[in-house]
C-alpha positions in Angstrom: -39.6 -36.0 -18.5 -37.8 -34.1 -15.7 -39.6 -31.1 -14.1 -36.2 -29.4 -13.8 -35.0 -27.3 -16.7 -31.5 -28.0 -18.1 -28.9 -25.5 -16.8 -28.1 -22.6 -19.0 -24.3 -22.5 -19.5 -22.4 -19.3 -18.8 -20.0 -17.9 -21.4 -17.1 -18.6 -19.1 -14.8 -21.4 -18.5 -15.0 -23.9 -15.6 -11.8 -25.4 -14.2 -11.6 -28.6 -12.3 -8.2 -29.8 -11.0 -8.2 -33.1 -9.2 -12.0 -33.5 -9.7 -12.3 -36.8 -11.5 -12.5 -39.1 -8.5 -14.4 -38.2 -5.4 -15.4 -34.9 -7.0 -16.6 -36.5 -10.3 -20.3 -35.5 -9.8 -19.2 -31.9 -8.9 -17.1 -31.7 -12.1 -20.0 -32.9 -14.2 -22.2 -30.4 -12.5 -19.7 -27.6 -13.3 -19.4 -28.7 -16.9 -23.1 -28.5 -17.4 -23.1 -24.9 -16.3 -20.1 -23.5 -18.2 -19.5 -23.1 -21.9 -16.4 -25.2 -21.5 -14.7 -26.8 -18.5 -11.0 -27.6 -18.4 -10.6 -30.9 -16.5 -7.1 -31.4 -15.3 -6.0 -34.8 -13.9 -3.6 -37.6 -14.7 -6.3 -39.4 -16.8 -8.6 -36.5 -17.8 -9.2 -37.9 -21.3 -10.6 -41.1 -19.7 -13.0 -39.0 -17.6 -14.2 -36.5 -20.2 -14.7 -39.0 -23.0 -16.3 -37.4 -26.0 -18.0 -34.6 -24.0 -18.4 -31.4 -26.0 -18.3 -29.2 -22.8 -15.3 -30.7 -21.1 -11.7 -30.2 -22.3 -9.2 -32.8 -21.1 -5.7 -31.9 -19.9 -3.8 -35.0 -18.9 -1.3 -33.6 -16.4 0.4 -34.9 -13.3 1.0 -32.5 -10.4 4.3 -34.1 -9.7 5.8 -33.0 -13.1 7.6 -29.7 -13.4 5.4 -28.6 -16.4 2.1 -29.1 -14.5 1.3 -25.4 -14.0 2.7 -24.3 -17.4 0.4 -26.8 -19.1 -2.6 -25.4 -17.3 -1.6 -21.9 -18.1 -1.1 -22.7 -21.8 -4.5 -24.4 -22.1 -6.4 -21.6 -20.2 -4.8 -18.9 -22.4 -6.8 -20.3 -25.3 -10.1 -20.3 -23.5 -12.5 -17.7 -22.2 -11.8 -16.4 -18.6 -12.5 -18.8 -15.8 -15.7 -18.1 -14.0 -15.6 -21.0 -11.5 -12.8 -23.3 -10.3 -12.9 -26.5 -8.3 -9.5 -27.4 -6.8 -8.4 -30.5 -5.0 -4.6 -29.8 -4.8 -2.1 -32.3 -3.5 0.6 -29.7 -3.1 -1.4 -26.7 -2.2 1.6 -24.7 -0.9 3.3 -25.2 -4.2 0.4 -24.8 -6.6 -2.2 -22.4 -5.2 -0.4 -19.1 -5.5 0.6 -19.6 -9.1 -2.9 -20.7 -10.0 -4.4 -17.6 -8.4 -2.8 -15.5 -11.0 -4.5 -17.5 -13.7 -8.0 -17.3 -12.2 -8.7 -13.6 -12.1 -12.1 -12.9 -10.6 -13.3 -16.6 -10.7 -15.2 -18.1 -7.8 -12.5 -20.5 -6.5 -13.6 -23.5 -4.4 -10.6 -25.1 -2.6 -11.3 -28.6 -1.2 -9.4 -29.4 2.1 -9.1 -32.8 3.7 -10.1 -33.4 7.3 -6.5 -33.4 8.4 -5.8 -29.9 7.1 -6.2 -28.2 10.5 -5.0 -24.8 9.5 -7.5 -22.2 10.7 -6.6 -19.9 7.9 -4.6 -20.3 4.7 -2.3 -17.4 3.9 -2.9 -15.7 0.5 -6.4 -17.2 0.1 -8.6 -14.1 0.6 -11.6 -14.5 -1.7 -11.2 -18.3 -1.9 -14.1 -20.5 -0.7 -13.0 -23.4 1.3 -14.8 -26.7 1.7 -13.4 -28.8 4.6 -14.1 -32.5 4.5 -14.8 -34.3 7.7 -16.4 -37.5 8.8 -19.9 -38.7 9.7 -21.1 -40.4 12.9 -22.4 -43.9 12.6 -23.9 -46.3 15.2 -20.5 -47.9 15.5 -18.3 -44.8 15.4 -17.4 -42.6 12.5 -17.0 -43.1 8.7 -15.4 -41.0 5.9 -17.7 -39.0 3.7 -19.0 -40.7 0.5 -18.1 -39.3 -2.9 -21.8 -38.1 -3.2 -21.6 -36.2 0.1 -18.3 -34.6 -0.9 -19.5 -33.6 -4.3 -22.8 -32.2 -2.8 -20.7 -29.9 -0.5 -18.6 -28.8 -3.4 -21.7 -28.1 -5.6 -23.3 -26.0 -2.8 -20.1 -23.9 -2.5 -19.9 -23.5 -6.3 -23.5 -22.3 -6.2 -23.5 -19.9 -3.2 -19.8 -19.0 -2.7 -19.8 -19.8 1.0 -17.2 -21.7 3.1 -18.5 -24.9 4.6 -17.6 -28.0 6.5 -19.0 -31.2 5.1 -19.6 -33.7 7.9 -17.8 -33.0 11.2 -14.1 -32.3 11.8 -13.7 -35.2 14.2 -11.1 -37.9 14.0 -12.1 -41.4 12.9 -11.0 -43.9 15.6 
């Protein structure tokens, strides 16, 4: 038996967009702590399976109805308390999503090549920038576990962070 107590879920909704690959562990962590978690990805049903806490929304960010589908689903759920976002078209999708998330803690994942020092219109958003890790022979990309661990820390404490180092892999 584990010496760690099971998390007590909040009464809110978690939201995970693009969190079924490298962020899978972070999405499961979020779902264990929210009454419901809306999981949005192209194959969300495959990821959520028969989970009682995760609500699947199969949606492709390249389709024109992507944001409308999220808005419709969220309208039928309690307010979002925490959101984990890995957005392929951040400039196109972030601003409309902000209007749906109210006072949620928003975690925005950024790749190592996103060198913008500040993102316009993102006040109050927690950013997690993904870097690389030094090895004996050079550098390597972060593992899925390292990426999810950084996302989970941000979901917990609401602080910006860099996971790894923002140095190029050569």
